[in-house]
N, CA, C and O atoms as a GROMACS GRO file, in nm:
protein
  480
    1UNK      N    1  15.648  -4.896  -9.061
    1UNK     CA    2  15.554  -4.836  -9.168
    1UNK      C    3  15.592  -4.918  -9.289
    1UNK      O    4  15.707  -4.934  -9.329
    2UNK      N    5  15.474  -4.972  -9.347
    2UNK     CA    6  15.497  -5.040  -9.482
    2UNK      C    7  15.492  -4.963  -9.598
    2UNK      O    8  15.402  -4.879  -9.609
    3UNK      N    9  15.578  -4.978  -9.690
    3UNK     CA   10  15.593  -4.895  -9.809
    3UNK      C   11  15.474  -4.941  -9.890
    3UNK      O   12  15.432  -5.056  -9.894
    4UNK      N   13  15.416  -4.822  -9.962
    4UNK     CA   14  15.302  -4.848 -10.054
    4UNK      C   15  15.344  -4.934 -10.168
    4UNK      O   16  15.446  -4.912 -10.233
    5UNK      N   17  15.263  -5.033 -10.189
    5UNK     CA   18  15.277  -5.129 -10.324
    5UNK      C   19  15.197  -5.061 -10.436
    5UNK      O   20  15.075  -5.076 -10.445
    6UNK      N   21  15.266  -4.989 -10.519
    6UNK     CA   22  15.186  -4.910 -10.618
    6UNK      C   23  15.115  -4.999 -10.722
    6UNK      O   24  15.010  -4.962 -10.776
    7UNK      N   25  15.175  -5.122 -10.750
    7UNK     CA   26  15.104  -5.213 -10.835
    7UNK      C   27  14.974  -5.267 -10.766
    7UNK      O   28  14.864  -5.265 -10.821
    8UNK      N   29  14.995  -5.308 -10.658
    8UNK     CA   30  14.878  -5.339 -10.582
    8UNK      C   31  14.758  -5.249 -10.576
    8UNK      O   32  14.644  -5.281 -10.609
    9UNK      N   33  14.805  -5.116 -10.524
    9UNK     CA   34  14.706  -5.003 -10.531
    9UNK      C   35  14.639  -4.980 -10.663
    9UNK      O   36  14.516  -4.973 -10.670
   10UNK      N   37  14.721  -4.968 -10.774
   10UNK     CA   38  14.665  -4.946 -10.900
   10UNK      C   39  14.578  -5.056 -10.959
   10UNK      O   40  14.473  -5.031 -11.019
   11UNK      N   41  14.624  -5.176 -10.939
   11UNK     CA   42  14.528  -5.291 -10.983
   11UNK      C   43  14.412  -5.303 -10.895
   11UNK      O   44  14.305  -5.325 -10.952
   12UNK      N   45  14.412  -5.293 -10.779
   12UNK     CA   46  14.298  -5.293 -10.706
   12UNK      C   47  14.184  -5.184 -10.737
   12UNK      O   48  14.063  -5.208 -10.744
   13UNK      N   49  14.247  -5.055 -10.754
   13UNK     CA   50  14.149  -4.954 -10.815
   13UNK      C   51  14.099  -4.981 -10.943
   13UNK      O   52  13.987  -4.942 -10.976
   14UNK      N   53  14.183  -5.054 -11.029
   14UNK     CA   54  14.125  -5.108 -11.153
   14UNK      C   55  14.028  -5.214 -11.155
   14UNK      O   56  13.949  -5.228 -11.248
   15UNK      N   57  14.034  -5.292 -11.047
   15UNK     CA   58  13.936  -5.402 -11.023
   15UNK      C   59  13.814  -5.334 -10.993
   15UNK      O   60  13.710  -5.368 -11.048
   16UNK      N   61  13.818  -5.238 -10.907
   16UNK     CA   62  13.694  -5.163 -10.868
   16UNK      C   63  13.628  -5.109 -10.999
   16UNK      O   64  13.507  -5.128 -11.013
   17UNK      N   65  13.696  -5.044 -11.094
   17UNK     CA   66  13.645  -4.991 -11.210
   17UNK      C   67  13.580  -5.098 -11.295
   17UNK      O   68  13.473  -5.079 -11.352
   18UNK      N   69  13.652  -5.220 -11.302
   18UNK     CA   70  13.601  -5.328 -11.379
   18UNK      C   71  13.476  -5.384 -11.326
   18UNK      O   72  13.387  -5.423 -11.403
   19UNK      N   73  13.465  -5.391 -11.189
   19UNK     CA   74  13.337  -5.436 -11.142
   19UNK      C   75  13.226  -5.331 -11.167
   19UNK      O   76  13.111  -5.369 -11.186
   20UNK      N   77  13.257  -5.206 -11.167
   20UNK     CA   78  13.163  -5.115 -11.202
   20UNK      C   79  13.127  -5.109 -11.354
   20UNK      O   80  13.018  -5.070 -11.394
   21UNK      N   81  13.216  -5.146 -11.426
   21UNK     CA   82  13.207  -5.151 -11.580
   21UNK      C   83  13.107  -5.273 -11.607
   21UNK      O   84  13.014  -5.265 -11.688
   22UNK      N   85  13.135  -5.383 -11.535
   22UNK     CA   86  13.053  -5.497 -11.552
   22UNK      C   87  12.906  -5.474 -11.523
   22UNK      O   88  12.818  -5.516 -11.598
   23UNK      N   89  12.881  -5.403 -11.411
   23UNK     CA   90  12.746  -5.364 -11.355
   23UNK      C   91  12.686  -5.281 -11.458
   23UNK      O   92  12.570  -5.303 -11.491
   24UNK      N   93  12.755  -5.188 -11.514
   24UNK     CA   94  12.703  -5.091 -11.622
   24UNK      C   95  12.661  -5.180 -11.731
   24UNK      O   96  12.543  -5.180 -11.766
   25UNK      N   97  12.746  -5.256 -11.786
   25UNK     CA   98  12.728  -5.338 -11.905
   25UNK      C   99  12.601  -5.422 -11.893
   25UNK      O  100  12.522  -5.435 -11.987
   26UNK      N  101  12.583  -5.481 -11.767
   26UNK     CA  102  12.471  -5.570 -11.742
   26UNK      C  103  12.332  -5.488 -11.721
   26UNK      O  104  12.224  -5.532 -11.760
   27UNK      N  105  12.346  -5.382 -11.663
   27UNK     CA  106  12.212  -5.308 -11.631
   27UNK      C  107  12.182  -5.212 -11.745
   27UNK      O  108  12.065  -5.213 -11.785
   28UNK      N  109  12.276  -5.121 -11.809
   28UNK     CA  110  12.243  -5.031 -11.904
   28UNK      C  111  12.237  -5.094 -12.037
   28UNK      O  112  12.150  -5.061 -12.118
   29UNK      N  113  12.334  -5.193 -12.065
   29UNK     CA  114  12.344  -5.243 -12.211
   29UNK      C  115  12.286  -5.375 -12.226
   29UNK      O  116  12.267  -5.423 -12.338
   30UNK      N  117  12.254  -5.445 -12.102
   30UNK     CA  118  12.187  -5.587 -12.111
   30UNK      C  119  12.299  -5.678 -12.183
   30UNK      O  120  12.265  -5.766 -12.262
   31UNK      N  121  12.427  -5.654 -12.154
   31UNK     CA  122  12.520  -5.731 -12.222
   31UNK      C  123  12.586  -5.827 -12.090
   31UNK      O  124  12.629  -5.780 -11.985
   32UNK      N  125  12.580  -5.950 -12.122
   32UNK     CA  126  12.610  -6.050 -12.012
   32UNK      C  127  12.741  -6.134 -12.032
   32UNK      O  128  12.815  -6.160 -11.937
   33UNK      N  129  12.764  -6.171 -12.153
   33UNK     CA  130  12.882  -6.246 -12.190
   33UNK      C  131  13.007  -6.183 -12.181
   33UNK      O  132  13.096  -6.237 -12.115
   34UNK      N  133  13.029  -6.068 -12.244
   34UNK     CA  134  13.151  -5.984 -12.262
   34UNK      C  135  13.182  -5.920 -12.121
   34UNK      O  136  13.298  -5.912 -12.081
   35UNK      N  137  13.078  -5.876 -12.046
   35UNK     CA  138  13.098  -5.831 -11.915
   35UNK      C  139  13.142  -5.927 -11.828
   35UNK      O  140  13.223  -5.884 -11.745
   36UNK      N  141  13.114  -6.048 -11.821
   36UNK     CA  142  13.177  -6.155 -11.741
   36UNK      C  143  13.322  -6.178 -11.779
   36UNK      O  144  13.410  -6.189 -11.692
   37UNK      N  145  13.347  -6.186 -11.907
   37UNK     CA  146  13.488  -6.200 -11.944
   37UNK      C  147  13.572  -6.092 -11.903
   37UNK      O  148  13.679  -6.122 -11.849
   38UNK      N  149  13.542  -5.964 -11.919
   38UNK     CA  150  13.606  -5.851 -11.868
   38UNK      C  151  13.613  -5.859 -11.713
   38UNK      O  152  13.723  -5.839 -11.660
   39UNK      N  153  13.518  -5.885 -11.645
   39UNK     CA  154  13.512  -5.891 -11.516
   39UNK      C  155  13.608  -6.001 -11.451
   39UNK      O  156  13.671  -5.977 -11.348
   40UNK      N  157  13.614  -6.111 -11.512
   40UNK     CA  158  13.709  -6.228 -11.474
   40UNK      C  159  13.856  -6.181 -11.494
   40UNK      O  160  13.936  -6.177 -11.401
   41UNK      N  161  13.884  -6.149 -11.607
   41UNK     CA  162  14.032  -6.114 -11.637
   41UNK      C  163  14.073  -5.992 -11.555
   41UNK      O  164  14.180  -5.991 -11.493
   42UNK      N  165  13.982  -5.881 -11.556
   42UNK     CA  166  14.018  -5.749 -11.494
   42UNK      C  167  14.035  -5.752 -11.354
   42UNK      O  168  14.112  -5.671 -11.301
   43UNK      N  169  13.958  -5.854 -11.270
   43UNK     CA  170  13.976  -5.862 -11.130
   43UNK      C  171  14.093  -5.960 -11.099
   43UNK      O  172  14.157  -5.950 -10.995
   44UNK      N  173  14.115  -6.048 -11.188
   44UNK     CA  174  14.225  -6.150 -11.165
   44UNK      C  175  14.353  -6.093 -11.150
   44UNK      O  176  14.439  -6.151 -11.083
   45UNK      N  177  14.377  -5.972 -11.210
   45UNK     CA  178  14.512  -5.906 -11.206
   45UNK      C  179  14.555  -5.884 -11.057
   45UNK      O  180  14.658  -5.932 -11.012
   46UNK      N  181  14.468  -5.810 -10.986
   46UNK     CA  182  14.499  -5.780 -10.843
   46UNK      C  183  14.513  -5.897 -10.762
   46UNK      O  184  14.601  -5.916 -10.678
   47UNK      N  185  14.406  -5.987 -10.798
   47UNK     CA  186  14.413  -6.123 -10.715
   47UNK      C  187  14.552  -6.192 -10.720
   47UNK      O  188  14.607  -6.241 -10.621
   48UNK      N  189  14.602  -6.192 -10.841
   48UNK     CA  190  14.744  -6.245 -10.873
   48UNK      C  191  14.842  -6.170 -10.806
   48UNK      O  192  14.933  -6.233 -10.753
   49UNK      N  193  14.841  -6.038 -10.798
   49UNK     CA  194  14.943  -5.959 -10.740
   49UNK      C  195  14.935  -5.971 -10.582
   49UNK      O  196  15.035  -5.956 -10.511
   50UNK      N  197  14.820  -5.998 -10.536
   50UNK     CA  198  14.802  -6.027 -10.389
   50UNK      C  199  14.859  -6.162 -10.357
   50UNK      O  200  14.936  -6.177 -10.263
   51UNK      N  201  14.818  -6.264 -10.438
   51UNK     CA  202  14.887  -6.403 -10.423
   51UNK      C  203  15.036  -6.388 -10.425
   51UNK      O  204  15.108  -6.444 -10.342
   52UNK      N  205  15.086  -6.308 -10.527
   52UNK     CA  206  15.244  -6.305 -10.535
   52UNK      C  207  15.300  -6.257 -10.406
   52UNK      O  208  15.410  -6.302 -10.373
   53UNK      N  209  15.238  -6.169 -10.325
   53UNK     CA  210  15.299  -6.112 -10.197
   53UNK      C  211  15.327  -6.223 -10.107
   53UNK      O  212  15.413  -6.206 -10.021
   54UNK      N  213  15.267  -6.334 -10.113
   54UNK     CA  214  15.292  -6.452 -10.032
   54UNK      C  215  15.340  -6.572 -10.113
   54UNK      O  216  15.307  -6.688 -10.088
   55UNK      N  217  15.421  -6.533 -10.214
   55UNK     CA  218  15.458  -6.651 -10.303
   55UNK      C  219  15.556  -6.743 -10.213
   55UNK      O  220  15.612  -6.701 -10.111
   56UNK      N  221  15.570  -6.870 -10.264
   56UNK     CA  222  15.654  -6.973 -10.192
   56UNK      C  223  15.799  -6.950 -10.234
   56UNK      O  224  15.891  -6.981 -10.158
   57UNK      N  225  15.818  -6.902 -10.342
   57UNK     CA  226  15.969  -6.881 -10.390
   57UNK      C  227  15.975  -6.766 -10.489
   57UNK      O  228  15.875  -6.712 -10.536
   58UNK      N  229  16.100  -6.731 -10.519
   58UNK     CA  230  16.115  -6.622 -10.613
   58UNK      C  231  16.046  -6.670 -10.744
   58UNK      O  232  15.967  -6.598 -10.805
   59UNK      N  233  16.077  -6.781 -10.780
   59UNK     CA  234  16.014  -6.821 -10.913
   59UNK      C  235  15.866  -6.815 -10.908
   59UNK      O  236  15.804  -6.766 -11.003
   60UNK      N  237  15.794  -6.870 -10.788
   60UNK     CA  238  15.657  -6.855 -10.792
   60UNK      C  239  15.601  -6.714 -10.789
   60UNK      O  240  15.490  -6.689 -10.835
   61UNK      N  241  15.681  -6.621 -10.732
   61UNK     CA  242  15.642  -6.475 -10.723
   61UNK      C  243  15.645  -6.428 -10.872
   61UNK      O  244  15.548  -6.365 -10.915
   62UNK      N  245  15.752  -6.456 -10.955
   62UNK     CA  246  15.767  -6.414 -11.108
   62UNK      C  247  15.642  -6.475 -11.174
   62UNK      O  248  15.566  -6.407 -11.244
   63UNK      N  249  15.624  -6.602 -11.150
   63UNK     CA  250  15.504  -6.682 -11.225
   63UNK      C  251  15.373  -6.611 -11.198
   63UNK      O  252  15.300  -6.587 -11.294
   64UNK      N  253  15.334  -6.571 -11.063
   64UNK     CA  254  15.206  -6.514 -11.037
   64UNK      C  255  15.193  -6.388 -11.111
   64UNK      O  256  15.086  -6.355 -11.162
   65UNK      N  257  15.312  -6.309 -11.119
   65UNK     CA  258  15.306  -6.170 -11.181
   65UNK      C  259  15.305  -6.190 -11.329
   65UNK      O  260  15.254  -6.105 -11.402
   66UNK      N  261  15.359  -6.302 -11.379
   66UNK     CA  262  15.351  -6.322 -11.526
   66UNK      C  263  15.217  -6.372 -11.572
   66UNK      O  264  15.179  -6.344 -11.685
   67UNK      N  265  15.140  -6.447 -11.488
   67UNK     CA  266  15.001  -6.475 -11.512
   67UNK      C  267  14.923  -6.363 -11.498
   67UNK      O  268  14.828  -6.350 -11.576
   68UNK      N  269  14.948  -6.268 -11.402
   68UNK     CA  270  14.873  -6.135 -11.402
   68UNK      C  271  14.900  -6.050 -11.523
   68UNK      O  272  14.810  -5.982 -11.573
   69UNK      N  273  15.015  -6.054 -11.568
   69UNK     CA  274  15.042  -5.986 -11.698
   69UNK      C  275  14.956  -6.031 -11.801
   69UNK      O  276  14.901  -5.948 -11.873
   70UNK      N  277  14.933  -6.182 -11.822
   70UNK     CA  278  14.855  -6.235 -11.919
   70UNK      C  279  14.699  -6.192 -11.898
   70UNK      O  280  14.625  -6.172 -11.994
   71UNK      N  281  14.661  -6.179 -11.779
   71UNK     CA  282  14.532  -6.144 -11.754
   71UNK      C  283  14.517  -5.994 -11.793
   71UNK      O  284  14.419  -5.954 -11.855
   72UNK      N  285  14.600  -5.927 -11.761
   72UNK     CA  286  14.599  -5.775 -11.799
   72UNK      C  287  14.592  -5.759 -11.950
   72UNK      O  288  14.515  -5.676 -11.999
   73UNK      N  289  14.669  -5.836 -12.022
   73UNK     CA  290  14.666  -5.820 -12.170
   73UNK      C  291  14.532  -5.869 -12.221
   73UNK      O  292  14.474  -5.815 -12.315
   74UNK      N  293  14.487  -5.970 -12.157
   74UNK     CA  294  14.342  -6.027 -12.206
   74UNK      C  295  14.241  -5.920 -12.171
   74UNK      O  296  14.146  -5.897 -12.247
   75UNK      N  297  14.260  -5.852 -12.055
   75UNK     CA  298  14.170  -5.736 -12.023
   75UNK      C  299  14.163  -5.628 -12.128
   75UNK      O  300  14.058  -5.579 -12.171
   76UNK      N  301  14.281  -5.598 -12.163
   76UNK     CA  302  14.312  -5.490 -12.281
   76UNK      C  303  14.223  -5.534 -12.392
   76UNK      O  304  14.140  -5.456 -12.439
   77UNK      N  305  14.238  -5.664 -12.438
   77UNK     CA  306  14.154  -5.699 -12.552
   77UNK      C  307  14.013  -5.693 -12.531
   77UNK      O  308  13.944  -5.664 -12.629
   78UNK      N  309  13.955  -5.716 -12.421
   78UNK     CA  310  13.809  -5.713 -12.399
   78UNK      C  311  13.759  -5.564 -12.393
   78UNK      O  312  13.646  -5.533 -12.430
   79UNK      N  313  13.850  -5.474 -12.344
   79UNK     CA  314  13.819  -5.328 -12.335
   79UNK      C  315  13.812  -5.283 -12.474
   79UNK      O  316  13.715  -5.215 -12.510
   80UNK      N  317  13.909  -5.317 -12.559
   80UNK     CA  318  13.906  -5.288 -12.701
   80UNK      C  319  13.787  -5.336 -12.779
   80UNK      O  320  13.726  -5.264 -12.859
   81UNK      N  321  13.756  -5.465 -12.750
   81UNK     CA  322  13.642  -5.518 -12.813
   81UNK      C  323  13.512  -5.455 -12.771
   81UNK      O  324  13.419  -5.446 -12.851
   82UNK      N  325  13.503  -5.411 -12.652
   82UNK     CA  326  13.375  -5.334 -12.598
   82UNK      C  327  13.363  -5.201 -12.664
   82UNK      O  328  13.256  -5.153 -12.701
   83UNK      N  329  13.492  -5.138 -12.678
   83UNK     CA  330  13.484  -5.019 -12.752
   83UNK      C  331  13.432  -5.029 -12.913
   83UNK      O  332  13.342  -4.963 -12.964
   84UNK      N  333  13.512  -5.125 -12.972
   84UNK     CA  334  13.491  -5.143 -13.124
   84UNK      C  335  13.348  -5.192 -13.146
   84UNK      O  336  13.300  -5.173 -13.257
   85UNK      N  337  13.278  -5.252 -13.056
   85UNK     CA  338  13.139  -5.290 -13.082
   85UNK      C  339  13.040  -5.195 -13.001
   85UNK      O  340  12.928  -5.233 -12.967
   86UNK      N  341  13.083  -5.088 -12.977
   86UNK     CA  342  13.006  -4.956 -12.921
   86UNK      C  343  12.929  -5.000 -12.790
   86UNK      O  344  12.818  -4.957 -12.761
   87UNK      N  345  12.996  -5.085 -12.719
   87UNK     CA  346  12.928  -5.110 -12.577
   87UNK      C  347  12.976  -5.001 -12.476
   87UNK      O  348  12.905  -4.967 -12.381
   88UNK      N  349  13.095  -4.951 -12.498
   88UNK     CA  350  13.150  -4.841 -12.425
   88UNK      C  351  13.179  -4.717 -12.504
   88UNK      O  352  13.213  -4.724 -12.622
   89UNK      N  353  13.166  -4.606 -12.443
   89UNK     CA  354  13.182  -4.484 -12.512
   89UNK      C  355  13.342  -4.464 -12.548
   89UNK      O  356  13.419  -4.546 -12.497
   90UNK      N  357  13.389  -4.374 -12.622
   90UNK     CA  358  13.526  -4.345 -12.657
   90UNK      C  359  13.586  -4.301 -12.522
   90UNK      O  360  13.691  -4.352 -12.486
   91UNK      N  361  13.522  -4.206 -12.442
   91UNK     CA  362  13.580  -4.149 -12.329
   91UNK      C  363  13.608  -4.258 -12.229
   91UNK      O  364  13.712  -4.258 -12.164
   92UNK      N  365  13.504  -4.362 -12.216
   92UNK     CA  366  13.521  -4.466 -12.118
   92UNK      C  367  13.643  -4.548 -12.161
   92UNK      O  368  13.730  -4.580 -12.080
   93UNK      N  369  13.645  -4.582 -12.291
   93UNK     CA  370  13.749  -4.668 -12.348
   93UNK      C  371  13.885  -4.587 -12.312
   93UNK      O  372  13.969  -4.645 -12.243
   94UNK      N  373  13.909  -4.462 -12.354
   94UNK     CA  374  14.031  -4.396 -12.336
   94UNK      C  375  14.078  -4.403 -12.185
   94UNK      O  376  14.195  -4.425 -12.155
   95UNK      N  377  13.979  -4.384 -12.093
   95UNK     CA  378  14.019  -4.394 -11.949
   95UNK      C  379  14.059  -4.535 -11.907
   95UNK      O  380  14.159  -4.546 -11.836
   96UNK      N  381  13.996  -4.635 -11.940
   96UNK     CA  382  14.014  -4.771 -11.915
   96UNK      C  383  14.139  -4.821 -11.972
   96UNK      O  384  14.221  -4.881 -11.902
   97UNK      N  385  14.157  -4.796 -12.103
   97UNK     CA  386  14.281  -4.845 -12.180
   97UNK      C  387  14.401  -4.774 -12.119
   97UNK      O  388  14.505  -4.837 -12.104
   98UNK      N  389  14.394  -4.649 -12.082
   98UNK     CA  390  14.510  -4.587 -12.027
   98UNK      C  391  14.554  -4.655 -11.896
   98UNK      O  392  14.674  -4.677 -11.876
   99UNK      N  393  14.453  -4.691 -11.801
   99UNK     CA  394  14.484  -4.757 -11.668
   99UNK      C  395  14.533  -4.884 -11.705
   99UNK      O  396  14.634  -4.917 -11.643
  100UNK      N  397  14.485  -4.976 -11.798
  100UNK     CA  398  14.543  -5.110 -11.818
  100UNK      C  399  14.668  -5.104 -11.882
  100UNK      O  400  14.749  -5.195 -11.862
  101UNK      N  401  14.696  -5.002 -11.964
  101UNK     CA  402  14.840  -5.005 -12.030
  101UNK      C  403  14.938  -4.960 -11.925
  101UNK      O  404  15.053  -5.002 -11.933
  102UNK      N  405  14.900  -4.878 -11.825
  102UNK     CA  406  14.981  -4.839 -11.715
  102UNK      C  407  15.027  -4.974 -11.626
  102UNK      O  408  15.142  -4.996 -11.588
  103UNK      N  409  14.917  -5.052 -11.604
  103UNK     CA  410  14.933  -5.170 -11.527
  103UNK      C  411  15.024  -5.271 -11.598
  103UNK      O  412  15.119  -5.325 -11.542
  104UNK      N  413  14.992  -5.291 -11.715
  104UNK     CA  414  15.079  -5.374 -11.799
  104UNK      C  415  15.230  -5.324 -11.792
  104UNK      O  416  15.324  -5.400 -11.769
  105UNK      N  417  15.241  -5.198 -11.814
  105UNK     CA  418  15.384  -5.143 -11.806
  105UNK      C  419  15.455  -5.172 -11.692
  105UNK      O  420  15.572  -5.210 -11.697
  106UNK      N  421  15.381  -5.153 -11.568
  106UNK     CA  422  15.430  -5.181 -11.441
  106UNK      C  423  15.473  -5.331 -11.421
  106UNK      O  424  15.579  -5.368 -11.370
  107UNK      N  425  15.382  -5.404 -11.466
  107UNK     CA  426  15.396  -5.571 -11.458
  107UNK      C  427  15.536  -5.598 -11.553
  107UNK      O  428  15.632  -5.660 -11.508
  108UNK      N  429  15.533  -5.555 -11.661
  108UNK     CA  430  15.649  -5.573 -11.764
  108UNK      C  431  15.781  -5.538 -11.689
  108UNK      O  432  15.880  -5.611 -11.680
  109UNK      N  433  15.768  -5.424 -11.639
  109UNK     CA  434  15.897  -5.361 -11.570
  109UNK      C  435  15.944  -5.446 -11.454
  109UNK      O  436  16.062  -5.482 -11.449
  110UNK      N  437  15.854  -5.483 -11.360
  110UNK     CA  438  15.879  -5.558 -11.244
  110UNK      C  439  15.930  -5.695 -11.273
  110UNK      O  440  16.021  -5.748 -11.210
  111UNK      N  441  15.859  -5.754 -11.381
  111UNK     CA  442  15.897  -5.904 -11.400
  111UNK      C  443  16.037  -5.898 -11.470
  111UNK      O  444  16.118  -5.986 -11.441
  112UNK      N  445  16.072  -5.798 -11.561
  112UNK     CA  446  16.200  -5.771 -11.627
  112UNK      C  447  16.304  -5.761 -11.527
  112UNK      O  448  16.409  -5.822 -11.541
  113UNK      N  449  16.281  -5.686 -11.423
  113UNK     CA  450  16.391  -5.653 -11.321
  113UNK      C  451  16.416  -5.784 -11.227
  113UNK      O  452  16.528  -5.810 -11.182
  114UNK      N  453  16.302  -5.862 -11.202
  114UNK     CA  454  16.309  -5.971 -11.120
  114UNK      C  455  16.380  -6.081 -11.210
  114UNK      O  456  16.463  -6.152 -11.154
  115UNK      N  457  16.357  -6.100 -11.337
  115UNK     CA  458  16.423  -6.187 -11.410
  115UNK      C  459  16.572  -6.170 -11.417
  115UNK      O  460  16.655  -6.259 -11.398
  116UNK      N  461  16.598  -6.030 -11.451
  116UNK     CA  462  16.732  -5.987 -11.456
  116UNK      C  463  16.818  -6.017 -11.325
  116UNK      O  464  16.935  -6.054 -11.334
  117UNK      N  465  16.755  -5.998 -11.206
  117UNK     CA  466  16.809  -6.017 -11.085
  117UNK      C  467  16.836  -6.169 -11.064
  117UNK      O  468  16.937  -6.206 -11.002
  118UNK      N  469  16.756  -6.248 -11.111
  118UNK     CA  470  16.770  -6.391 -11.080
  118UNK      C  471  16.881  -6.437 -11.167
  118UNK      O  472  16.951  -6.528 -11.122
  119UNK      N  473  16.910  -6.383 -11.297
  119UNK     CA  474  17.019  -6.426 -11.384
  119UNK      C  475  17.158  -6.397 -11.327
  119UNK      O  476  17.255  -6.471 -11.340
  120UNK      N  477  17.154  -6.265 -11.253
  120UNK     CA  478  17.301  -6.228 -11.204
  120UNK      C  479  17.341  -6.276 -11.071
  120UNK      O  480  17.454  -6.251 -11.028
   0.00000   0.00000   0.00000
């Protein structure tokens, strides 16, 4: 039995939320540019986590997760911008920002542990 990958599970669920957010922004708000940006960066996180599962080396694994962290940070920016420009409600913002901060924390923790392990 395979152990659950919490990072993959959370980032995949977040990807679904981002797809639904982009759909909402397109249909309800008629906003197309910012929605594409948040869709690209928000779905890239889990794509990179998935790629990392079959990394060619330890360094490649760390690199893919590090790029995923950059995408997560960019997604956090887009969510904040959507909130500050009133495209999403405070309630929607709070929920999305909580999720992306949790993913960022997971990525930071995993990357730090992996880098510490490769040093020792």
